[in-house]
C-alpha positions as CSV (number, residue, x, y, z in Angstrom):
1,M,0.0,0.0,0.0
2,R,1.4,3.4,-1.0
3,I,1.3,5.8,1.9
4,A,1.5,9.6,2.0
5,I,2.4,11.4,5.3
6,A,1.4,15.0,6.0
7,G,3.4,17.1,8.5
8,A,6.4,15.0,7.6
9,D,8.9,17.1,9.7
10,G,6.7,17.2,12.8
11,R,6.9,14.8,15.8
12,M,3.9,12.8,14.7
13,G,4.9,12.9,11.1
14,R,8.3,11.5,11.8
15,M,6.8,8.7,14.0
16,L,4.5,7.8,11.1
17,I,7.3,7.8,8.6
18,E,9.3,5.5,10.7
19,A,6.3,3.2,11.2
20,V,5.6,3.0,7.5
21,L,9.3,2.3,6.7
22,Q,9.2,-0.6,9.2
23,S,6.0,-2.1,7.7
24,P,6.6,-4.8,5.0
25,D,3.1,-4.2,3.5
26,M,3.5,-0.4,3.1
27,T,5.7,1.9,1.0
28,L,6.3,5.6,1.7
29,T,5.7,7.4,-1.6
30,V,4.8,11.0,-0.5
31,A,6.0,13.2,2.4
32,L,4.2,16.6,2.7
33,D,5.1,19.6,4.8
34,R,3.9,23.2,4.9
35,A,5.0,25.8,2.4
36,G,8.2,27.5,3.7
37,S,9.2,24.6,5.9
38,P,13.0,24.3,6.2
39,A,12.6,20.5,5.6
40,L,11.4,20.9,2.0
41,G,13.6,19.0,-0.4
42,Q,15.2,16.9,2.3
43,D,14.9,13.1,2.2
44,A,11.9,12.0,4.3
45,G,14.1,9.5,6.2
46,S,17.1,11.8,6.9
47,F,16.1,12.1,10.6
48,L,16.7,8.3,10.8
49,G,19.9,8.5,8.8
50,Q,18.1,6.5,6.1
51,E,17.7,7.3,2.4
52,T,14.1,6.7,1.2
53,G,14.3,8.4,-2.2
54,V,11.2,10.5,-1.1
55,A,11.8,14.2,-0.8
56,I,9.6,16.3,1.5
57,T,7.4,18.5,-0.7
58,D,4.6,21.1,-0.3
59,D,3.1,20.0,-3.7
60,L,-0.4,18.6,-2.9
61,G,-0.4,17.1,-6.4
62,A,2.0,14.5,-5.1
63,I,-1.0,12.9,-3.3
64,A,-1.9,11.3,-6.6
65,N,1.0,9.0,-6.0
66,A,-0.5,7.5,-2.8
67,D,-3.3,5.1,-2.0
68,C,-3.8,6.7,1.4
69,L,-2.8,9.9,3.2
70,I,-2.3,9.9,6.9
71,D,-2.8,13.4,8.4
72,F,-2.1,14.6,12.0
73,T,-1.6,18.3,11.2
74,R,-3.9,21.3,11.8
75,P,-7.5,21.6,10.7
76,E,-6.9,24.2,7.9
77,G,-4.0,22.1,6.5
78,T,-6.0,18.8,6.8
79,L,-8.9,20.2,4.9
80,A,-6.7,21.3,2.1
81,H,-5.1,17.9,1.9
82,L,-8.5,16.3,2.0
83,Q,-9.6,18.2,-1.0
84,A,-6.5,17.0,-2.9
85,C,-7.4,13.4,-1.8
86,V,-10.8,13.8,-3.3
87,E,-9.4,15.2,-6.5
88,H,-7.0,12.2,-6.9
89,G,-9.1,9.4,-5.4
90,T,-6.8,8.9,-2.5
91,R,-8.1,7.5,0.8
92,C,-7.5,9.5,4.0
93,V,-6.8,8.8,7.7
94,I,-7.4,11.9,9.8
95,G,-6.1,12.1,13.3
96,T,-6.2,15.9,13.4
97,T,-8.3,17.5,16.2
98,G,-9.8,20.9,16.7
99,F,-12.2,21.0,13.7
100,T,-15.1,23.5,13.7
101,E,-18.6,22.2,12.8
102,E,-18.0,23.5,9.3
103,G,-14.8,21.4,9.1
104,R,-16.6,18.3,10.2
105,R,-19.2,18.9,7.5
106,A,-16.4,19.1,4.9
107,I,-15.0,15.8,6.1
108,Q,-18.5,14.3,5.8
109,A,-18.9,15.6,2.3
110,A,-15.5,14.3,1.2
111,S,-16.4,10.8,2.6
112,Q,-19.2,10.6,0.0
113,K,-16.4,10.4,-2.7
114,I,-13.5,8.7,-0.9
115,A,-13.0,6.5,2.1
116,V,-12.0,8.3,5.3
117,V,-11.2,7.2,8.8
118,F,-11.7,10.2,11.1
119,A,-10.9,9.7,14.8
120,P,-9.7,11.9,17.6
121,N,-7.4,9.2,18.8
122,M,-5.9,6.3,16.8
123,S,-4.7,4.4,19.9
124,V,-6.2,0.9,20.2
125,G,-6.1,1.4,24.0
126,V,-8.0,4.7,23.9
127,N,-10.7,3.1,21.8
128,A,-11.0,0.2,24.2
129,T,-11.3,2.9,27.0
130,L,-14.2,4.5,25.1
131,K,-16.0,1.1,25.2
132,L,-15.4,0.8,29.0
133,L,-16.8,4.3,29.5
134,D,-20.0,3.4,27.7
135,I,-20.4,0.5,30.0
136,A,-19.6,2.5,33.1
137,A,-21.9,5.4,32.2
138,R,-24.9,3.0,31.7
139,L,-24.3,1.4,35.1
140,L,-23.6,4.7,36.9
141,N,-26.3,6.8,35.3
142,S,-27.5,8.4,38.5
143,G,-25.9,9.5,41.8
144,Y,-22.5,10.1,40.1
145,D,-20.9,13.3,39.0
146,V,-18.6,13.0,35.9
147,E,-15.4,14.9,35.3
148,V,-13.1,14.5,32.3
149,F,-9.5,15.4,32.9
150,E,-6.8,15.6,30.2
151,A,-3.1,16.7,30.1
152,H,-1.0,17.3,27.1
153,H,2.4,18.9,26.1
154,R,2.7,22.6,26.2
155,N,2.6,23.0,22.4
156,K,-0.9,21.5,21.9
157,V,-3.1,24.3,20.6
158,D,-6.7,23.0,21.0
159,A,-8.5,22.2,24.3
160,P,-10.1,20.1,25.5
161,S,-8.3,17.5,23.4
162,G,-10.3,15.5,20.8
163,T,-9.9,12.4,22.9
164,A,-11.3,14.2,26.0
165,L,-14.3,15.3,23.9
166,A,-14.8,11.7,22.6
167,M,-14.8,10.5,26.2
168,G,-17.4,13.0,27.2
169,E,-19.4,12.1,24.1
170,A,-19.3,8.4,25.1
171,V,-20.7,9.2,28.5
172,A,-23.3,11.6,27.2
173,H,-24.4,9.1,24.5
174,A,-24.8,6.4,27.1
175,W,-27.1,8.8,29.0
176,G,-29.1,9.6,25.9
177,K,-27.9,13.2,26.0
178,N,-26.1,15.6,23.6
179,L,-22.7,16.6,25.1
180,D,-23.0,20.3,24.2
181,D,-26.2,20.4,26.3
182,I,-24.7,19.0,29.5
183,A,-21.0,20.0,29.3
184,D,-19.2,22.5,31.7
185,W,-16.2,23.6,29.8
186,A,-14.7,25.8,32.5
187,R,-15.2,27.1,36.0
188,H,-14.2,30.4,37.5
189,G,-15.4,32.6,40.4
190,E,-18.7,32.0,42.2
191,T,-19.9,28.9,40.4
192,G,-22.4,27.7,42.9
193,A,-23.1,24.1,43.7
194,R,-22.6,21.5,41.0
195,E,-25.7,20.8,38.9
196,T,-26.7,17.1,38.6
197,G,-26.2,15.4,35.3
198,R,-23.5,17.7,34.0
199,I,-20.1,16.6,32.6
200,G,-17.2,18.8,33.6
201,F,-13.9,19.2,31.8
202,S,-10.4,20.1,33.2
203,V,-7.4,20.8,31.0
204,M,-3.6,20.8,31.8
205,R,-0.9,21.9,29.4
206,G,2.8,21.5,30.2
207,G,6.2,20.0,29.4
208,D,6.3,17.1,26.9
209,I,3.2,15.1,28.2
210,V,2.1,12.8,25.3
211,G,-1.4,12.4,26.5
212,D,-3.1,11.6,29.8
213,H,-6.9,11.2,30.2
214,T,-9.0,10.2,33.2
215,V,-12.8,10.2,33.5
216,F,-14.0,10.4,37.1
217,F,-17.4,9.0,38.3
218,C,-17.7,10.6,41.7
219,G,-20.5,9.2,44.0
220,T,-21.2,9.4,47.7
221,G,-18.5,7.5,49.5
222,E,-16.7,6.2,46.4
223,R,-15.0,7.3,43.2
224,I,-14.4,5.3,40.0
225,E,-11.6,6.4,37.7
226,I,-11.1,5.1,34.2
227,S,-7.7,6.3,32.8
228,H,-5.5,6.0,29.7
229,R,-2.0,7.3,29.7
230,S,0.2,7.5,26.6
231,S,4.0,7.4,27.0
232,S,4.8,7.3,23.3
233,R,3.2,8.4,20.0
234,T,4.0,4.9,18.7
235,T,0.5,3.7,19.6
236,Y,-1.0,6.5,17.5
237,A,1.2,5.6,14.6
238,Q,0.4,1.9,14.7
239,G,-3.3,2.6,15.0
240,S,-3.1,4.9,12.0
241,L,-1.5,2.2,9.9
242,R,-4.2,-0.2,11.0
243,A,-6.8,2.4,9.8
244,A,-5.1,2.7,6.5
245,R,-5.2,-1.1,6.0
246,Y,-8.9,-1.0,6.8
247,L,-9.5,1.6,4.1
248,A,-7.8,-0.5,1.5
249,R,-11.1,-2.5,1.3
250,K,-13.3,0.6,1.1
251,E,-14.2,2.8,-1.8
252,F,-16.0,5.6,0.1
253,G,-17.6,6.3,3.4
254,L,-16.8,7.8,6.8
255,F,-15.4,5.5,9.5
256,D,-13.9,5.7,12.9
257,M,-11.6,3.5,15.0
258,Q,-14.5,1.6,16.4
259,D,-15.2,0.5,12.8
260,V,-11.5,-0.3,12.3
261,L,-11.3,-2.4,15.4
262,A,-14.6,-4.2,15.1
């Protein structure tokens, strides 16, 4: 399978490139980075001391040379890449977070023409955690206050993280609610007593934290915590390759990691 990697000079991009190079059933054919990047023209494997013959480029037309693009960049970049995927019939795995509702609609529209996996977290462990949260929320549907805590590195620009939102959505869905209707995104000043049935969010940014997430179910006399902690982006990379392999059997449609892992 011919793979294109967006954000090739970023931390996640490099992790994806290394994972593709180590996969016998995949070939790196395209490495994209933003216009003006100092990495343009360099061999995509130079950070590994390896010659791949694939030069990093900002030419989106290169996507035509791939069966699937894997993108963990920024919403505006991802949407531009997605349009190129539609033009060239290239499948797309999207791990980017922070999309507006308009951006989500654009992804939905693209999926009517190409196959797309769109998930806030590609980790197999995180997606197993989402299933556990669904079970817990159904069992603990009264008498428990829910808080979602997440921590990421200091350079992450969106908050709460896409994974934290997915966790909140898993609980809200199990309760038969819309997350936007019951979420408390922040607290400051005289907030008053907590309202029953709300889902609170807390965010930490600092250092080089890859990703920590905990959902608290706080009852009277007890507290249940369901946590996932990432120590390496390797899990995201391997999950992304698994998603790309899943798309090899699809012509069009919008899928998530629950579909990939089913």
